[in-house]
C-alpha positions as CSV (number, residue, x, y, z in Angstrom):
1,M,0.4,-18.0,14.5
2,T,0.0,-14.2,14.3
3,R,2.8,-12.1,15.7
4,R,2.2,-8.8,17.6
5,E,4.9,-7.0,15.7
6,E,6.4,-7.6,12.2
7,R,9.8,-9.3,12.2
8,V,12.5,-7.6,10.2
9,P,15.0,-9.9,8.4
10,T,18.6,-9.4,9.4
11,N,21.9,-11.3,9.3
12,W,23.7,-9.6,12.2
13,I,26.7,-11.2,13.8
14,A,26.3,-11.4,17.6
15,M,27.6,-13.0,20.7
16,I,25.5,-14.7,23.3
17,R,26.8,-14.2,26.9
18,L,25.8,-16.6,29.6
19,F,25.8,-15.4,33.2
20,D,28.8,-17.7,33.9
21,G,30.9,-15.8,31.3
22,T,30.6,-18.3,28.5
23,E,30.3,-16.7,25.1
24,I,28.6,-18.3,22.1
25,P,28.9,-16.9,18.6
26,C,25.5,-16.6,16.8
27,T,23.6,-14.6,14.2
28,V,20.4,-12.7,14.5
29,K,18.2,-13.9,11.6
30,D,15.2,-11.6,12.3
31,I,14.0,-9.2,15.0
32,S,11.0,-7.3,16.2
33,K,10.3,-5.0,19.2
34,S,9.5,-8.0,21.4
35,G,11.5,-11.0,20.0
36,A,14.1,-12.4,17.6
37,R,15.2,-15.6,15.9
38,L,18.8,-16.5,16.5
39,G,21.0,-18.9,14.5
40,V,23.0,-20.8,17.1
41,P,24.9,-24.1,16.6
42,G,22.7,-26.9,17.9
43,T,25.6,-28.3,19.9
44,W,25.2,-25.4,22.4
45,D,22.6,-25.8,25.2
46,L,21.0,-22.4,26.0
47,P,19.7,-21.5,29.5
48,P,16.3,-20.0,30.1
49,S,17.8,-16.4,30.0
50,F,21.0,-14.8,28.7
51,M,22.5,-11.6,27.2
52,L,23.1,-10.8,23.6
53,K,25.6,-8.3,22.1
54,V,25.3,-7.5,18.4
55,V,28.7,-6.8,16.8
56,G,29.0,-3.1,15.8
57,R,25.9,-2.0,17.8
58,D,25.8,0.1,21.0
59,F,23.3,-2.0,23.0
60,V,23.0,-5.3,24.8
61,L,19.8,-7.3,25.1
62,R,18.6,-9.5,28.0
63,L,16.7,-12.4,26.4
64,T,14.4,-15.2,27.5
65,L,14.5,-18.4,25.5
66,A,11.0,-19.1,24.0
67,W,11.8,-22.2,21.8
68,R,14.7,-24.1,20.3
69,R,14.7,-26.2,17.0
70,G,18.0,-27.4,15.6
71,N,20.3,-24.5,14.8
72,Y,17.7,-21.9,15.6
73,A,16.3,-20.3,18.8
74,G,13.4,-18.0,19.4
75,V,13.8,-15.4,22.1
76,R,11.8,-12.8,23.9
77,I,13.5,-9.4,24.5
78,D,13.2,-8.6,28.2
79,R,15.4,-5.6,28.4
80,I,17.6,-3.4,26.2
81,A,20.6,-1.5,27.7
82,K,22.7,1.1,25.8
83,L,26.4,0.7,26.1
84,T,28.6,3.7,26.9
85,A,31.6,4.5,24.7
86,T,33.9,3.2,27.4
87,E,32.1,-0.2,27.5
88,E,32.2,-0.4,23.7
89,K,36.0,0.2,23.6
90,A,36.5,-2.5,26.3
91,E,34.5,-4.9,24.1
92,S,36.7,-4.4,21.1
93,A,40.0,-4.3,23.1
94,N,39.5,-7.7,24.7
95,G,41.4,-9.2,21.8
96,Q,39.4,-12.4,21.5
97,R,38.0,-13.2,18.1
98,P,35.0,-15.5,18.1
99,D,34.8,-18.6,15.8
100,Y,32.0,-17.5,13.4
101,Q,32.7,-20.6,11.2
102,S,30.9,-22.7,13.8
103,I,27.6,-20.9,13.2
104,G,27.0,-22.7,9.9
105,S,25.7,-21.4,6.6
106,R,22.4,-20.4,5.3
107,S,20.2,-23.2,3.9
108,R,19.3,-22.9,0.2
109,R,15.6,-22.7,-0.6
């Protein structure tokens, strides 16, 4: 399958936010202007759409789930919103530290 845009490999730590407030730690494995591949523990069910905040970045993404296979999920980027400095400070001040150990490790090739 040919992609519209080239995917750029990443290994960003991120947090999925469901609309009920649930947060799921994940990693962004690659990204393009229109989509991304996320590393998400297979034990988590993902809804058709959700938000994503990349740690250390000043934006949040609204995503639509395109596919799910094991510990990976393909998503389409619907909207990007820039966070204000006040929102970023609130993010870091909430005091909760996600359990990134549940994400798993990279497979060896």
